[in-house]
C-alpha positions in Angstrom: 34.0 -7.0 7.4 34.7 -3.3 7.3 31.9 -1.1 8.6 31.9 2.7 8.9 29.2 4.5 10.9 28.8 8.2 11.1 26.1 10.3 12.8 25.1 13.0 10.3 22.5 15.8 10.2 20.3 15.6 7.1 22.0 18.8 6.0 25.2 16.8 5.7 23.6 13.9 3.9 21.9 16.2 1.4 24.8 18.7 1.4 24.4 21.3 -1.2 27.9 21.3 -2.7 28.4 17.6 -3.0 27.9 15.3 -5.9 26.6 12.5 -3.8 23.5 10.4 -4.8 21.3 8.0 -2.9 20.3 5.2 -5.2 17.4 2.8 -4.5 18.4 -0.6 -6.0 15.9 -2.5 -8.2 15.4 -5.3 -5.6 13.8 -2.8 -3.2 10.0 -2.2 -3.0 8.5 1.1 -4.2 7.7 3.9 -1.8 5.0 2.4 0.5 4.7 4.5 3.6 1.1 5.3 4.6 -0.2 8.6 5.9 0.0 7.4 9.5 3.8 6.7 9.2 4.3 10.1 7.4 2.3 11.9 10.1 4.3 10.2 12.9 7.7 11.3 11.4 6.4 14.8 10.8 5.1 15.0 14.3 8.3 13.8 15.8 10.3 16.4 13.9 7.8 19.2 14.6 7.6 18.5 18.3 11.0 17.4 19.3 14.0 19.6 19.8 16.5 20.3 17.0 18.9 17.5 16.5 16.3 14.7 17.0 17.6 11.3 16.0 15.3 9.5 13.5 17.1 6.3 12.8 19.6 4.6 10.5 20.4 4.5 6.8 22.4 1.4 5.7 24.3 1.9 2.4 27.1 0.7 0.3 29.4 3.3 -1.4 30.4 3.3 -5.0 32.7 5.8 -6.8 31.6 6.8 -10.4 33.8 5.3 -13.1 33.5 8.4 -15.1 33.9 11.0 -12.4 35.9 10.4 -9.3 34.2 13.3 -7.5 30.8 11.6 -7.9 29.7 9.1 -5.1 26.7 6.9 -5.2 25.3 5.4 -2.0 23.1 2.3 -2.7 20.4 2.3 0.0 19.9 -1.1 1.6 17.8 0.0 4.5 16.1 3.4 5.2 14.7 4.3 1.8 11.2 4.9 3.0 12.4 7.4 5.6 14.8 9.0 3.2 12.1 9.4 0.6 9.7 11.0 3.1 12.4 13.5 4.2 13.0 14.4 0.5 9.2 14.8 -0.1 9.0 17.2 2.9 11.8 19.3 1.4 10.1 19.2 -2.0 6.8 20.4 -0.5 8.6 23.2 1.3 10.2 24.2 -2.0 6.8 24.4 -3.7 5.3 26.4 -0.8 8.2 28.8 -0.8 7.7 29.6 -4.5 4.1 30.3 -3.9 4.8 32.5 -0.9 7.7 34.4 -2.6 5.4 35.5 -5.4 2.4 36.3 -3.2 2.2 40.1 -3.1 -0.4 40.0 -0.3 2.2 38.6 2.1 4.5 40.8 4.2 7.8 41.5 2.5 9.7 39.8 5.3 7.8 36.5 4.5 8.6 36.9 0.8 12.3 37.3 1.6 12.3 34.2 3.9 10.6 32.2 1.2 13.1 33.3 -1.4 16.1 32.4 0.7 14.7 29.0 1.6 13.7 27.9 -1.9 17.3 28.4 -3.2 18.7 26.4 -0.2 16.2 23.5 -0.7 16.6 23.3 -4.4 20.4 22.7 -4.1 19.7 19.9 -1.6 17.2 18.1 -3.8 19.1 18.2 -7.1 22.8 17.9 -8.1 24.8 20.1 -10.4 21.8 22.5 -10.5 20.1 20.2 -13.0 16.4 19.7 -12.3 16.6 16.4 -14.2 19.3 15.2 -11.8 17.8 14.5 -8.3 20.0 13.5 -5.5 17.6 10.8 -4.5 17.4 8.2 -7.3 14.2 6.2 -6.8 12.8 3.1 -8.5 11.5 3.6 -12.1 7.8 4.5 -11.5 8.5 6.5 -8.4 11.5 8.2 -10.1 9.4 9.3 -13.0 6.8 11.0 -10.8 9.5 12.5 -8.5 11.3 14.0 -11.4 8.1 15.4 -12.9 7.1 17.0 -9.5 10.6 18.6 -9.4 10.3 19.8 -13.0 6.8 21.3 -12.5 7.8 23.0 -9.2 11.0 24.4 -10.7 9.2 25.7 -13.8 7.1 27.9 -11.4 10.3 29.6 -10.2 10.4 31.8 -13.3 7.0 31.3 -14.9 3.3 30.7 -14.1 2.8 27.6 -11.9 2.6 24.5 -14.0 0.7 21.4 -12.8 2.8 18.2 -12.9 1.9 15.7 -15.6 1.2 12.8 -13.2 -1.9 10.7 -12.4 -3.3 11.9 -9.1 -4.4 8.4 -8.0 -0.9 7.1 -7.8 0.3 6.3 -4.3 3.4 8.4 -4.6 1.4 11.5 -5.7 -1.2 11.0 -3.0 1.5 10.9 -0.3 3.2 14.0 -1.7 -0.1 15.9 -1.7 -0.8 14.8 1.9 2.6 16.2 2.9 1.9 19.4 1.0 -1.4 19.8 2.8 0.2 19.2 6.1 2.8 21.9 5.6 0.1 24.3 4.2 -2.0 24.0 7.4 -2.4 27.6 8.5 -2.9 26.7 12.2 0.4 24.7 12.4 2.3 27.1 10.2 0.7 30.6 10.3 3.6 32.4 8.6 6.9 31.8 6.8 8.9 32.1 10.0 7.2 29.1 11.4 7.9 27.2 8.2 11.5 28.3 8.3 11.8 27.1 11.9 10.5 23.7 10.8 12.9 23.6 7.9 15.8 24.2 10.4 14.6 21.2 12.5 14.1 19.1 9.4 17.7 19.6 8.0 19.1 19.1 11.5 17.5 15.7 12.2 20.2 13.2 13.0 20.7 10.0 11.0 23.2 7.2 11.6 24.7 6.4 8.2 26.1 2.9 8.3 28.4 2.2 5.3 29.4 -1.4 4.3 32.0 -2.4 1.8 29.7 -4.8 -0.1 26.1 -5.7 -0.5 26.9 -9.0 1.2 28.3 -7.2 4.2 25.3 -4.8 4.2 22.8 -7.6 4.3 24.6 -9.2 7.1 24.4 -5.9 9.0 20.8 -5.5 8.1 19.9 -9.0 9.4 21.8 -8.3 12.6 20.1 -4.9 13.2 16.6 -6.4 12.6 16.8 -9.7 14.4 19.1 -9.4 17.5 17.9 -8.2 20.9 15.4 -5.6 21.9 16.2 -1.9 22.4 15.9 -0.3 25.8 12.5 1.4 25.9 11.0 4.4 27.8 9.1 1.8 29.9 12.3 0.2 31.0 13.7 3.6 32.0 10.6 4.6 33.8 10.5 1.3 35.7 13.9 2.2 37.2 12.6 5.6 38.3 9.4 4.2 39.8 11.3 1.5 41.7 13.5 4.1 43.4 10.7 6.4 44.5 10.7 5.7 48.2 13.7 6.2 50.4 11.9 5.7 53.7 12.3 1.9 53.6 15.2 -0.4 53.3 16.3 -1.2 49.8 15.0 -4.7 50.1 11.5 -3.7 51.4 11.3 -0.8 48.9 12.2 -3.1 45.9 9.8 -5.8 47.1 6.7 -3.5 47.5 7.2 -1.2 44.6 8.4 -4.1 42.5 5.1 -5.9 43.1 3.1 -2.8 42.3 5.1 -2.3 39.1 4.3 -5.9 38.1 0.6 -5.3 38.7 0.9 -2.2 36.5 2.7 -4.1 33.7 0.3 -7.0 33.9 -2.5 -4.7 32.9 -0.8 -4.3 29.5 0.0 -8.0 29.1 -1.5 -9.6 25.9 -2.8 -13.1 25.4 0.7 -14.5 24.7 1.9 -13.3 28.1 4.0 -10.5 26.6 3.7 -6.8 27.7 2.4 -4.6 25.0 5.2 -2.1 25.2 3.6 0.3 22.7 0.4 0.5 24.6 2.3 0.8 27.9 4.4 3.6 26.6 1.4 5.5 25.2 -0.3 5.1 28.6 2.6 7.0 30.2 2.4 9.8 27.6 -1.3 10.1 27.8 -1.3 10.0 31.6 1.2 12.8 31.7 -0.8 15.0 29.3 -4.1 14.3 31.2 -3.0 14.7 34.8 0.6 15.9 35.3 1.0 18.7 32.8 -0.3 22.2 32.8 0.7 22.9 29.2 -1.6 22.7 26.2 0.9 20.9 24.1 1.7 17.2 24.2 4.7 15.6 25.8 7.2 13.8 23.6 8.9 10.5 24.2 12.3 12.1 24.4 11.2 14.4 27.2 8.9 12.0 29.1 11.7 10.5 31.3 12.8 13.9 32.6 9.2 15.1 33.1 8.3 11.9 35.1 11.5 12.4 37.2 10.1 15.8 38.2 6.6 14.2 38.9 8.0 11.5 41.1 10.0 14.0 43.1 6.8 16.0 43.7 4.9 12.9 44.7 7.6 11.9 47.2 7.6 15.4 48.8 3.8 15.6 49.0 3.1 12.2 50.5 4.4 10.4 53.6 3.9 7.2 51.7 6.2 8.3 48.9 5.6 6.5 45.7 3.0 3.9 46.9 0.0 6.2 46.6 1.0 7.2 43.1 1.6 3.6 42.0 -2.0 2.9 43.1 -3.2 5.9 41.1 -1.3 4.7 38.1 -2.7 1.2 38.4 -6.3 2.5 38.5 -5.7 4.8 35.6 -4.1 2.0 33.6 -7.2 -0.2 34.1 -9.4 2.6 32.8 -7.0 3.3 29.9 -7.0 -0.3 28.6 -10.8 -0.2 28.3 -10.7 3.2 26.7 -8.3 2.1 24.0 -10.1 -1.3 23.8 -6.9 -3.3 24.3 -8.0 -6.6 22.7 -7.1 -8.9 25.6 -8.6 -6.6 28.2 -11.8 -5.2 26.5 -14.1 -7.8 28.0 -12.8 -7.7 31.5 -14.0 -5.5 34.4 -12.1 -2.3 34.8 -13.3 -1.6 38.3 -15.0 1.5 36.9 -18.7 1.1 36.6 -19.0 3.7 33.9 -16.4 1.9 31.7 -18.1 -1.4 32.3 -21.3 -0.2 30.8 -22.2 -2.0 27.5 -23.2 1.2 25.6 -20.0 3.0 26.7 -17.9 0.1 25.6 -19.6 -0.1 22.2 -19.0 3.6 21.6 -15.3 3.2 22.7 -15.0 0.2 20.3 -16.3 2.5 17.5 -13.8 5.2 18.4 -11.0 2.6 18.2 -12.1 1.7 14.7 -12.1 5.4 13.8 -8.5 5.7 15.0 -9.2 8.4 17.6 -5.8 8.2 19.5 -5.6 12.0 19.8 -8.6 11.9 22.1 -7.2 9.4 24.6 -5.7 12.0 27.1 -9.1 13.7 27.4 -11.1 10.5 27.6 -8.8 9.2 30.3 -9.2 12.4 32.2 -13.0 12.3 32.0 -13.5 8.7 33.0 -11.0 8.7 35.8 -12.3 11.9 37.3 -16.0 11.4 36.4 -17.2 11.7 40.0 -15.3 14.8 40.7 -16.4 16.3 37.4 -20.0 15.4 38.1 -20.4 13.4 34.9 -22.9 10.5 34.8 -23.2 7.7 32.3 -25.6 9.5 30.0 -23.4 12.6 29.7 -20.3 10.5 29.0 -22.2 8.5 26.3 -23.3 11.9 24.8 -19.7 13.0 24.7 -18.6 9.7 23.1 -21.3 10.0 20.4 -20.0 13.5 19.7 -16.5 12.1 19.3 -17.9 9.5 16.9 -19.5 12.2 14.8 -16.3 14.3 14.9 -14.0 11.4 13.8 -16.3 10.2 11.0 -16.3 13.8 9.6 -12.6 14.3 10.3 -11.6 11.0 8.6 -13.7 11.6 5.5 -12.8 15.3 5.0 -9.3 14.9 6.5 -9.7 18.1 8.4 -8.4 19.1 10.9 -5.0 17.6 10.6 -4.2 14.9 13.1 -1.3 16.9 14.4 -3.7 19.7 15.6 -6.4 17.6 17.2 -4.5 16.3 20.2 -3.2 19.8 21.3 -6.7 21.2 21.0 -8.2 18.4 23.1 -5.5 18.8 25.7 -6.5 22.5 25.8 -10.1 21.4 26.6 -8.7 19.5 29.6 -7.1 22.7 30.9 -10.3 24.6 30.3 -12.4 22.0 32.2 -10.0 21.9 35.1 -9.2 25.5 35.4 -8.5 26.4 39.0 -10.4 29.7 39.0 -13.5 28.6 37.0 -13.6 24.8 36.9 -16.4 23.3 34.7 -18.7 20.5 35.9 -21.4 18.3 34.7 -23.5 19.5 31.7 -21.1 22.5 31.2 -18.4 20.1 30.3 -20.6 18.4 27.8 -21.5 21.7 26.2 -17.9 22.9 26.1 -16.6 19.7 24.6 -19.3 19.4 22.0 -18.8 23.0 20.9 -15.0 22.4 20.7 -15.5 19.4 18.4 -18.1 21.2 16.3 -15.8 24.2 15.8 -13.0 21.9 14.7 -15.2 20.0 12.2 -16.0 20.8 8.6 -19.5 22.2 8.1 -22.4 20.2 6.6 -21.9 21.5 3.1 -18.2 20.6 3.0 -18.9 17.2 4.6 -21.6 16.4 2.1 -19.4 17.4 -0.9 -16.5 15.3 0.3 -18.8 12.2 0.8 -19.7 12.5 -2.9 -16.2 12.8 -4.3 -13.8 11.0 -2.0 -12.5 7.5 -2.8 -13.2 6.7 0.8 -12.3 3.0 0.8 -8.8 3.8 -0.6 -8.5 6.7 1.8 -9.5 5.0 5.0 -10.9 1.5 4.9 -11.4 1.3 8.7 -13.6 4.4 8.7 -15.5 3.1 5.6 -16.3 -0.2 7.3 -17.3 1.5 10.5 -19.7 3.9 8.6 -21.3 1.0 6.6 -22.0 -1.0 9.7 -23.0 1.9 11.9 -25.4 3.2 9.2 -26.9 -0.3 8.7 -27.5 -0.7 12.4 -29.0 2.8 12.7 -31.3 2.2 9.7 -32.5 -1.1 11.1 -33.3 0.6 14.4 -35.0 3.5 12.7 -37.0 1.4 10.3 -37.7 -1.4 12.8 -36.3 -3.9 10.3 -33.7 -6.6 10.7 -33.2 -10.1 9.2 -31.5 -11.2 12.4 -33.3 -14.1 14.1 -32.8 -16.1 17.3 -31.9 -19.1 15.1 -29.5 -17.0 12.9 -28.5 -13.8 14.8 -26.9 -11.0 12.8 -23.6 -9.7 14.2 -21.9 -7.4 11.7 -18.8 -7.3 14.0 -18.5 -11.1 14.1 -15.0 -12.5 13.8 -13.8 -15.7 12.1 -11.5 -18.2 14.0 -8.5 -16.4 12.5 -9.6 -13.1 14.0 -10.6 -11.5 10.7 -14.0 -9.9 10.3 -16.7 -12.1 8.8 -18.5 -9.2 7.2 -16.2 -7.2 4.8 -16.6 -4.5 2.3 -17.8 -5.5 -1.2 -17.2 -3.3 -4.3 -20.2 -3.7 -6.6 -18.1 -2.4 -9.5 -15.1 -4.6 -8.7 -11.6 -3.7 -7.9 -8.6 -5.2 -9.6 -6.8 -4.8 -12.9 -7.9 -6.5 -16.1 -11.6 -5.5 -15.7 -13.8 -8.1 -17.5 -15.4 -7.2 -20.7 -18.9 -7.3 -19.0 -17.9 -4.6 -16.6 -16.2 -2.5 -19.3 -19.5 -2.4 -21.2 -21.5 -1.7 -18.1 -19.6 1.5 -17.1 -18.3 2.7 -20.4 -20.5 1.2 -23.2 -19.5 3.8 -25.8 -15.8 3.6 -25.1 -14.8 0.3 -23.3 -11.0 1.2 -23.3 -11.8 4.1 -21.0 -13.4 1.8 -18.4 -10.2 1.5 -16.5 -10.0 5.2 -15.7 -13.7 5.3 -14.7 -13.2 2.2 -12.5 -10.2 3.9 -10.7 -12.2 7.1 -10.2 -15.5 5.6 -8.9 -14.9 2.1 -7.4 -13.9 3.3 -3.9 -16.7 5.8 -3.5 -19.5 5.2 -0.9 -22.1 4.6 -3.6 -20.2 1.5 -4.9 -19.8 -0.2 -1.5 -21.8 -2.6 0.6 -21.2 -5.4 3.1 -21.1 -9.1 2.6 -19.8 -12.2 4.4 -18.9 -13.7 1.0 -16.5 -11.1 -0.4 -14.0 -13.6 -1.7 -16.7 -15.5 -3.7 -18.1 -12.4 -5.5 -14.9 -10.9 -6.8 -15.3 -9.7 -10.4 -18.6 -11.5 -11.2 -21.2 -9.7 -13.3 -23.8 -7.6 -11.5 -26.6 -9.8 -13.0 -27.0 -12.5 -15.7 -30.6 -12.2 -16.9 -30.1 -15.0 -19.5 -29.3 -17.5 -16.7 -31.7 -16.4 -13.9 -31.7 -17.8 -10.4 -34.6 -19.9 -9.4 -36.4 -20.5 -6.1 -35.2 -24.0 -6.1 -31.5 -23.2 -6.4 -29.7 -23.9 -3.1 -26.5 -22.5 -4.6 -26.1 -19.9 -7.4 -22.8 -18.2 -8.2 -23.2 -16.6 -11.6 -23.8 -13.0 -10.5 -23.2 -10.7 -7.5 -26.9 -9.8 -7.4 -28.3 -13.3 -7.1 -25.5 -15.1 -5.3 -27.0 -17.8 -3.2 -25.7 -20.1 -0.5 -27.7 -22.7 1.4 -30.8 -21.5 -0.3 -30.4 -17.9 0.9 -29.4 -14.7 -1.0 -26.0 -13.6 0.3 -24.9 -11.3 -2.5 -26.3 -7.9 -3.4 -29.8 -9.1 -2.7 -28.9 -9.7 0.9 -31.7 -7.7 2.7 -29.5 -5.1 4.4 -30.9 -1.7 4.8 -28.0 -0.1 2.9 -28.8 -2.5 0.0 -32.3 -1.0 -0.4 -30.5 2.0 -2.0 -29.0 -0.1 -4.8 -32.1 -0.1 -7.1 -33.5 3.2 -8.2 -36.8 4.5 -6.7 -39.7 2.5 -8.1 -37.3 -0.3 -9.1 -36.8 -3.6 -7.2 -33.5 -5.3 -6.7 -34.6 -8.5 -8.5 -35.5 -6.3 -11.6 -32.3 -4.3 -11.6 -30.0 -5.8 -14.3 -27.1 -3.3 -14.6 -24.7 -1.2 -12.5 -23.4 2.0 -14.0 -21.4 5.1 -13.1 -24.8 7.0 -12.8 -25.9 4.4 -10.2 -22.8 5.0 -8.2 -23.3 8.7 -8.3 -27.0 8.3 -7.3 -26.3 6.0 -4.4 -23.5 8.2 -3.2 -26.0 11.0 -2.9 -28.2 8.6 -0.8 -25.2 7.9 1.5 -24.6 11.7 1.8 -28.1 12.3 2.9 -28.1 9.5 5.5 -24.7 10.4 6.9 -25.7 14.0 7.3 -28.6 12.8 9.4 -26.6 10.3 11.5 -23.4 12.3 12.1 -24.8 15.5 13.5 -23.5 17.1 16.7 -26.1 17.5 19.5 -27.6 20.9 19.9 -26.0 22.7 22.8 -26.1 26.4 23.7 -23.1 28.4 22.5 -21.3 30.1 25.4 -20.7 33.0 23.2 
């Protein structure tokens, strides 16, 4: 087996003068990275130093039969990363065209934009042909990718032309997400900052592994993905912590600190007895940002080892006991951290922190986990660990957590601000709270934090508009489920109404034996291709063939969603079947979503949830409602907007300004 491996900058892989192509073979899956994976790659490139290593690309090399100067690399592994890098370049190209022609920008910015767009274009396409991209994707993705390139290039010498693509396609959505990220004015205030990012982007390092044949490539792929575990940041930090104290003999030092390290690691041990390395690593990064840094930016994994080496030297100098005091601090902080992040195997255990053991606090933290609030973890760790010193009581911390819930519901629906900006702003709040000259305490911290979150959030008008038009389930299913359950519980409390009884308690967060939630999201107008004729006539009676497009546009909006423990049973059933009505004597009925019955009880759309009361129109009862139309979805979306604007409001606090 002949293997060649070369470490190359992206600029060398997408070199401007070459006639090299990267071809995605037909047995590969389409582009499938989610926003979270894209954001992580972007953040790594943005925050790390130039020359950051981002992984491997495994290829086989083929010379063109018609042109010996043309080389095709068939991508066996690494296509998702390579595609994302290409989309970042494509988005930069589009932005540069806009900025070059923007007469309101400084001339210097226009010149930078002009220089960059020519450079980027030659990396993306070969032979200066717009129809000949260097990255050759699978059929459907390739069609969209070429059309995006064509539309962007047409703007070079003419008025901007919109690409002829369906905006609901995954590939288009991911490209637009990347475009929005690079257009964020806070992250990139001018062309120079974009140019600096471009320099980092084309200088990321990739290990290109070239095999002679597909058989050899798959052998390498299997070996890379199945043998051994890489050395992690946690492994390297362990070595540093165990060498902290030079005041004892090597044996005593290793024994004492070794035992303490095992206690620390055990905090991150899951039910299978394995250490959750990802959570452990994130703890070190969040701990540094919360307690050890004075910067407003966030530490990166590549710098963490060196920063902790400096921290440990300071701790040794400052304390006669060397590393032992610090290890105890780390253990206490780790106990708090696992509760804050609701690490599954630890969330029910005592943390040793009375505030974090409070039931309301834990419920709010569980909600924040569902809302994917990882950017807030350094600040939350700081607040709970130092609560006594900061003069924060349980009620004040609960108010802060509720403000975070409001912030993240709004943020996840509107998708503003960008995730990359939230963490640095919240770390800035830590520095404001703990300022040495004018440290904040108690209620002043609550006010400062609530105002910071409110200023970051979209206003009510924007929030309301986005609720009406966003395909929220497709955009963020976790946030959708959280909102549906949270609204239901809030409405039950407000209306003093619940069908939960002692004999049959209602727990919307109940889990099945396999760990999956019992209550799941139900689409009233169903998902799925091949929409039944019944539903085509319901939503598009005058033009049934157009029903598919209406389904795509409206099925994921709030107004079309509810909760049920019988999701798999309802599927694409009709809303109602008046010609075969359900009777009081039916123990089981499964002809429609509205009247679905099990064990003599309604468990479909007639399930007496508070959010289901909005399904019929005003003056109409659920048992009399026989149809579900696009107008119904629009009407009910407005109901959700009104209820969400009530529930997700920031508390009134005085503005310091």
